[in-house]
C-alpha positions as CSV (number, residue, x, y, z in Angstrom):
1,M,0.0,0.0,0.0
2,S,1.1,3.5,-0.8
3,F,1.6,6.5,1.5
4,S,1.3,8.8,-1.5
5,M,-1.3,11.6,-1.4
6,E,-0.8,12.6,-5.1
7,G,-4.0,13.9,-6.7
8,R,-5.8,14.2,-3.4
9,I,-7.2,17.2,-1.6
10,A,-6.9,17.7,2.1
11,I,-8.3,20.4,4.4
12,V,-6.8,21.1,7.8
13,F,-8.8,23.0,10.5
14,G,-6.9,24.4,13.5
15,V,-3.7,25.9,12.1
16,A,-2.9,28.7,14.5
17,N,0.9,29.1,13.9
18,K,4.0,27.3,12.8
19,R,4.2,25.4,16.1
20,S,0.7,23.9,16.0
21,I,0.1,20.2,15.5
22,A,-2.3,21.1,12.6
23,W,0.6,22.8,10.8
24,G,2.8,19.8,11.2
25,I,0.1,17.7,9.7
26,A,-0.4,20.1,6.8
27,Q,3.3,19.9,6.1
28,G,3.2,16.1,6.1
29,L,0.2,15.9,3.8
30,H,1.8,18.4,1.4
31,A,5.1,16.5,1.4
32,A,3.2,13.3,0.5
33,G,1.7,15.1,-2.6
34,A,-1.7,16.4,-1.4
35,K,-3.2,19.7,-2.4
36,V,-3.5,21.3,1.1
37,I,-6.2,23.8,2.2
38,I,-5.9,25.3,5.7
39,T,-8.4,27.4,7.5
40,Y,-8.1,30.3,10.0
41,Q,-10.7,31.3,12.5
42,N,-10.8,35.1,12.2
43,E,-9.2,38.2,10.8
44,R,-6.6,38.3,13.5
45,L,-5.2,34.9,12.3
46,E,-5.6,35.6,8.6
47,L,-2.1,37.2,8.0
48,E,-0.3,34.4,9.8
49,A,-2.2,31.7,7.9
50,K,-1.5,33.3,4.5
51,D,2.1,33.7,5.4
52,L,2.4,30.0,6.3
53,I,1.0,28.7,3.0
54,H,3.9,30.2,1.1
55,A,5.9,27.3,2.5
56,L,3.4,24.9,0.8
57,P,3.3,25.7,-2.9
58,G,-0.2,25.4,-4.3
59,A,-1.9,25.6,-0.8
60,E,-4.9,27.7,-0.1
61,A,-6.2,29.4,3.0
62,Y,-9.8,30.2,3.9
63,R,-11.5,31.8,6.9
64,C,-13.9,29.5,8.8
65,D,-15.2,29.8,12.3
66,V,-16.3,26.2,13.1
67,T,-19.0,27.5,15.5
68,N,-20.7,29.4,12.6
69,E,-22.6,26.9,10.5
70,A,-23.2,29.5,7.8
71,E,-19.4,30.0,7.4
72,V,-18.9,26.2,7.3
73,A,-21.5,25.8,4.6
74,G,-20.1,28.7,2.6
75,L,-16.6,27.3,2.8
76,F,-17.6,23.8,1.6
77,A,-19.7,25.4,-1.2
78,E,-16.6,27.2,-2.3
79,L,-14.5,24.1,-2.1
80,K,-17.1,22.1,-4.1
81,S,-17.0,24.8,-6.8
82,R,-13.2,25.0,-7.0
83,H,-12.2,21.4,-6.5
84,G,-15.2,19.2,-6.7
85,K,-14.0,16.5,-4.3
86,L,-12.3,16.2,-1.0
87,H,-10.3,13.2,0.3
88,T,-9.0,14.2,3.8
89,L,-10.3,16.3,6.6
90,V,-8.2,17.1,9.7
91,H,-10.0,18.5,12.8
92,S,-7.4,20.0,15.1
93,V,-9.8,22.2,17.0
94,A,-10.1,22.5,20.8
95,Y,-10.9,25.2,23.3
96,A,-12.0,25.8,26.8
97,P,-12.0,29.1,28.7
98,A,-8.8,29.7,30.5
99,E,-10.4,29.8,34.0
100,E,-11.8,26.3,33.5
101,L,-8.2,25.0,33.3
102,K,-7.1,26.6,36.5
103,N,-9.8,26.0,39.1
104,D,-10.9,22.7,40.6
105,F,-12.9,20.6,38.1
106,V,-15.8,20.5,40.5
107,N,-16.2,24.2,39.9
108,T,-16.6,23.9,36.1
109,S,-19.2,26.4,35.0
110,R,-22.1,25.5,32.9
111,E,-21.0,28.0,30.2
112,G,-17.4,26.7,30.3
113,F,-18.6,23.1,29.9
114,R,-20.9,24.1,27.0
115,T,-18.2,26.0,25.2
116,A,-15.6,23.2,25.5
117,L,-18.0,20.6,24.2
118,D,-19.4,22.8,21.4
119,I,-16.0,23.9,20.0
120,S,-14.0,20.8,20.7
121,V,-16.5,18.1,19.9
122,Y,-19.6,19.2,18.1
123,S,-17.5,21.0,15.5
124,L,-16.2,17.6,14.3
125,I,-19.8,16.5,13.6
126,V,-20.5,19.8,11.8
127,L,-17.4,19.5,9.6
128,S,-17.9,15.8,8.9
129,R,-21.5,16.4,7.8
130,A,-20.3,19.2,5.4
131,A,-17.4,17.1,4.0
132,V,-19.3,13.9,3.3
133,P,-21.0,15.0,0.1
134,M,-17.5,15.9,-1.3
135,M,-16.0,12.5,-0.4
136,E,-17.5,10.7,-3.3
137,D,-14.5,8.4,-3.6
138,G,-14.3,7.7,0.1
139,G,-11.9,9.5,2.4
140,S,-10.3,10.0,5.8
141,I,-11.5,12.2,8.6
142,M,-9.2,12.6,11.7
143,T,-9.1,14.5,14.9
144,L,-6.6,15.2,17.7
145,T,-7.2,13.9,21.2
146,Y,-5.1,13.4,24.4
147,Y,-4.5,10.9,27.2
148,G,-6.5,13.2,29.5
149,A,-9.6,11.6,27.9
150,E,-8.9,8.4,29.8
151,K,-6.9,9.3,32.9
152,V,-6.9,12.3,35.2
153,V,-4.3,14.9,34.2
154,P,-4.0,17.8,36.7
155,N,-5.5,21.1,35.3
156,Y,-6.8,19.5,32.1
157,N,-10.2,19.5,33.7
158,V,-13.1,20.0,31.3
159,M,-10.9,19.4,28.3
160,G,-10.5,15.8,29.5
161,V,-14.3,15.4,29.4
162,A,-14.4,17.0,26.0
163,K,-11.7,14.7,24.6
164,A,-13.5,11.7,26.0
165,A,-16.6,12.8,24.2
166,L,-14.6,13.5,21.1
167,E,-13.2,9.9,21.1
168,C,-16.7,8.5,21.4
169,T,-17.9,10.8,18.6
170,V,-15.1,9.3,16.4
171,R,-16.6,5.8,17.0
172,Y,-20.1,6.8,16.2
173,L,-19.1,8.7,13.0
174,A,-16.9,5.8,11.9
175,N,-20.0,3.6,12.1
176,D,-22.2,6.0,10.2
177,L,-19.7,6.8,7.5
178,G,-18.1,3.4,6.9
179,R,-20.7,2.4,4.3
180,K,-19.5,5.4,2.3
181,N,-15.9,4.2,2.6
182,I,-15.1,7.2,4.8
183,R,-12.8,6.4,7.7
184,V,-12.8,8.3,11.0
185,N,-9.9,8.1,13.5
186,A,-8.3,10.1,16.3
187,I,-4.6,10.6,17.0
188,S,-3.7,10.9,20.7
189,A,-0.5,12.9,20.7
190,G,1.7,13.3,23.8
191,P,2.2,16.8,25.2
192,I,3.7,19.3,22.8
193,K,4.4,23.0,23.4
194,T,1.7,24.5,21.2
195,L,-0.1,27.8,21.7
196,A,-3.1,25.9,23.0
197,A,-1.1,23.7,25.4
198,R,0.4,26.7,27.0
199,G,-2.9,27.5,28.6
200,I,-2.6,24.4,30.8
201,S,-0.9,25.1,34.1
202,G,2.2,22.9,34.8
203,L,2.8,22.1,31.1
204,S,6.6,22.0,31.6
205,E,6.4,19.6,34.5
206,M,4.0,17.5,32.5
207,M,6.4,17.2,29.6
208,K,9.3,16.4,31.9
209,A,7.4,13.6,33.6
210,H,6.2,12.3,30.2
211,A,9.8,12.1,28.9
212,E,11.0,10.4,32.1
213,R,8.2,7.7,32.1
214,A,7.7,7.1,28.4
215,P,9.5,4.0,27.0
216,L,11.3,6.1,24.4
217,K,12.4,8.5,27.2
218,R,11.5,11.6,25.3
219,N,8.6,13.7,24.1
220,V,7.0,13.3,20.8
221,E,7.7,15.7,17.9
222,V,5.1,17.5,15.8
223,S,6.6,15.9,12.6
224,E,5.8,12.4,14.1
225,V,2.2,13.3,14.5
226,G,2.2,14.6,11.0
227,S,3.6,11.3,9.7
228,T,0.9,9.4,11.5
229,A,-1.8,11.6,9.9
230,V,-0.3,10.9,6.4
231,F,-0.5,7.2,7.2
232,L,-4.2,7.5,8.2
233,A,-5.1,9.6,5.2
234,S,-3.3,7.4,2.7
235,D,-4.2,4.0,1.3
236,A,-1.7,2.5,3.8
237,G,-4.4,3.2,6.5
238,S,-7.3,1.9,4.4
239,G,-8.4,-0.7,6.9
240,I,-8.4,1.5,10.0
241,T,-11.4,3.3,11.3
242,G,-13.0,4.2,14.7
243,E,-9.6,4.0,16.4
244,V,-7.5,6.2,18.7
245,M,-3.9,5.9,17.6
246,Y,-1.3,6.9,20.2
247,V,1.7,8.9,19.2
248,D,3.2,9.6,22.6
249,C,6.5,7.7,22.7
250,G,4.6,4.9,24.5
251,Y,3.6,6.9,27.6
252,N,0.1,5.5,27.6
253,I,1.2,1.9,28.1
254,M,2.8,2.6,31.5
255,G,1.2,2.0,34.8
256,F,3.4,4.4,36.7
């Protein structure tokens, strides 16, 4: 089976800057031959997104706020008009209000809970629903999760609940879309110093502990997550759906 993405179109949601996991995935897909499309959330992020695509010849950038269904519909209508088909969708979108990642979990606010689940989980359903009509030849949908979905990670709080819901959503979507030859998976990456991760208190200590306990005795690189995404998007991953694939240097297998 081939890892080539030649002749295929991939869209990546969640590129914030050059340190983001989404950007590492976009680079990997482009290197494998895919036509890459990235999205940015708002005008504030537009300039950075358009600067980034210069590093990916032929790439395109579009504005899309995943909480705005009209914007999502407009984006996919534009993609349908320009490209006709879509083969890969990467959902690297997650958010919870900063205060929800500092206080005790028991004090999670109703609005903070709603926001975390809406942006981090429901957006995957919205984007998948919009992408399916363009995946006439089948395709691959993937999202990013974290070990905090399974075990308690200090200060991860409501994001752990959101990631657990996200992983469950992957399984239900995989069941729905399998008949259309569309595969849905999640990549569980180890801690990486991204812009989003910096909002979690104690990140440096978390990364140190991870490197000490993981079998490979180090933290994962963004490029390694990107390579796994290429595998899942390509024909090499054609028999895999509904799974959570760990790219964390083996940390998740350890008891203590």
